[in-house]
C-alpha positions in Angstrom: -4.0 14.7 -20.8 -4.1 13.4 -24.1 -2.4 14.4 -27.4 -3.4 13.2 -30.6 -0.4 12.2 -33.1 -0.6 11.4 -36.9 1.6 8.6 -37.6 1.6 6.7 -40.9 -1.9 8.3 -41.6 -3.3 7.0 -38.3 -4.5 9.3 -35.6 -3.4 7.8 -32.3 -4.0 9.0 -28.8 -1.2 9.3 -26.4 -2.0 9.3 -22.7 0.7 11.1 -20.5 -0.2 9.3 -17.4 1.9 6.6 -16.5 1.8 3.6 -14.1 5.6 3.4 -13.6 8.2 6.0 -13.9 11.9 4.7 -14.8 13.3 8.0 -14.3 12.8 8.0 -10.2 15.4 6.7 -8.0 15.3 2.9 -7.4 13.7 3.4 -3.8 10.8 5.0 -5.3 10.5 2.5 -8.1 10.7 -0.5 -5.8 8.1 1.1 -3.7 5.7 1.7 -6.4 5.7 -1.9 -7.3 5.4 -2.8 -3.6 2.5 -0.5 -3.6 0.8 -2.1 -6.4 1.8 -5.6 -5.3 0.4 -5.1 -1.7 -2.7 -3.4 -3.1 -3.4 -6.6 -5.2 -3.0 -8.9 -2.3 -5.3 -6.5 -0.1 -7.9 -6.9 -2.8 -7.6 -10.7 -3.0 -7.8 -10.6 0.8 -11.3 -9.1 0.4 -12.7 -12.5 -0.4 -10.8 -14.2 2.6 -11.7 -14.3 6.2 -8.0 -14.7 7.5 -5.4 -12.1 8.1 -5.9 -8.9 10.0 -8.0 -7.2 7.1 -10.4 -10.3 7.3 -10.6 -10.0 11.1 -11.5 -6.1 10.9 -14.0 -6.6 7.8 -16.2 -9.5 9.8 -15.7 -7.8 13.3 -16.6 -4.1 12.4 -19.7 -2.9 10.4 -17.4 -0.4 8.3 -14.9 -3.2 7.8 -15.5 -3.6 4.0 -15.1 0.0 3.6 -11.7 0.0 5.4 -10.6 -2.9 3.2 -11.6 -1.0 0.1 -10.0 2.1 1.4 -6.7 0.2 2.0 -6.8 -1.1 -1.7 -7.4 2.3 -3.1 -4.7 4.0 -0.9 -2.1 1.4 -2.3 -3.0 1.6 -5.7 -3.6 5.5 -5.9 -0.5 5.9 -3.9 1.5 4.0 -6.5 -0.3 5.6 -9.4 0.0 9.3 -8.3 3.9 8.8 -7.2 4.4 7.3 -10.9 3.1 10.9 -11.9 5.0 13.0 -9.6 2.5 14.0 -7.3 3.1 15.0 -3.6 -0.2 13.5 -2.5 0.8 10.2 -4.1 3.9 10.3 -1.8 1.5 11.0 1.0 -1.0 8.4 0.3 1.9 5.9 -0.2 3.0 6.5 3.4 -0.5 6.0 4.6 -0.6 2.8 2.7 2.8 1.6 4.1 1.7 2.5 7.8 -1.9 0.9 7.3 -1.0 -2.6 8.1 0.9 -1.9 11.3 -2.0 0.2 12.4 -4.7 -2.1 11.5 -2.8 -5.2 12.6 -2.3 -3.4 15.8 -6.1 -2.6 16.3 -7.1 -6.2 15.3 -4.6 -7.6 17.5 -5.6 -5.5 20.6 -9.2 -6.1 19.9 -8.5 -9.9 19.7 -6.3 -9.8 22.8 -9.1 -7.9 25.0 -12.1 -9.8 23.6 -10.6 -13.3 23.7 -8.3 -12.8 26.7 -5.4 -14.4 24.6 -1.9 -14.1 26.0 0.8 -13.6 23.2 4.4 -12.3 23.0 5.6 -9.2 21.4 7.0 -11.3 18.7 3.3 -13.0 17.9 1.9 -9.4 18.3 3.9 -7.9 15.7 3.8 -10.7 13.3 -0.1 -11.1 13.8 0.5 -14.7 14.5 -3.3 -15.5 15.8 -4.5 -13.8 12.7 -2.4 -15.8 10.3 0.5 -13.3 9.9 3.7 -14.5 8.7 7.4 -13.1 9.0 7.5 -12.4 5.1 4.5 -10.3 5.1 6.2 -8.1 8.0 9.4 -8.0 6.1 7.6 -6.7 2.8 5.7 -4.0 5.0 8.9 -2.9 6.6 10.7 -2.7 3.3 7.9 -0.5 1.9 8.1 1.9 4.9 12.0 1.8 4.6 11.8 2.6 1.0 9.4 5.5 1.2 11.3 7.0 4.2 14.8 6.8 2.5 16.7 9.9 2.1 16.8 9.5 -1.6 13.2 9.1 -1.8 12.2 12.2 0.4 14.7 14.2 -1.5 13.4 13.3 -4.8 9.9 13.9 -3.9 10.4 17.1 -2.3 12.4 18.4 -5.4 10.4 17.0 -8.3 6.8 16.1 -7.1 4.3 18.8 -7.5 
């Protein structure tokens, strides 16, 4: 939705859509930035063969579509959350849990096809796929921020 404003003789158009909302609680603000950041890195990993997304992309025929869907869910979740939409919060939850689901699928497939024995710690981190502790920390942080009581209450009351 755009509105026209005449200022100093110039007609300008203000767009009411926003990429970030400073009036939200800190939990949702940080979650929005993490969604954009994770979406960017998921987009960058589209051109890479490493990681769980790379494994899924090159193992399955719909892998590229899954990869692009992960990018879209992250960016749309953050954008719609910044614009106070419940759909954005739901997409953000899907985006937050997607690394765990996709990493589990890739690791289970890797384990069954190549008979690799690994510990639970290696499985959680996705070590054979190039995963690291820092990646898992950011994934867990995003889930924790979105499921925080303050975030859930804000989206329940203010999102439409």
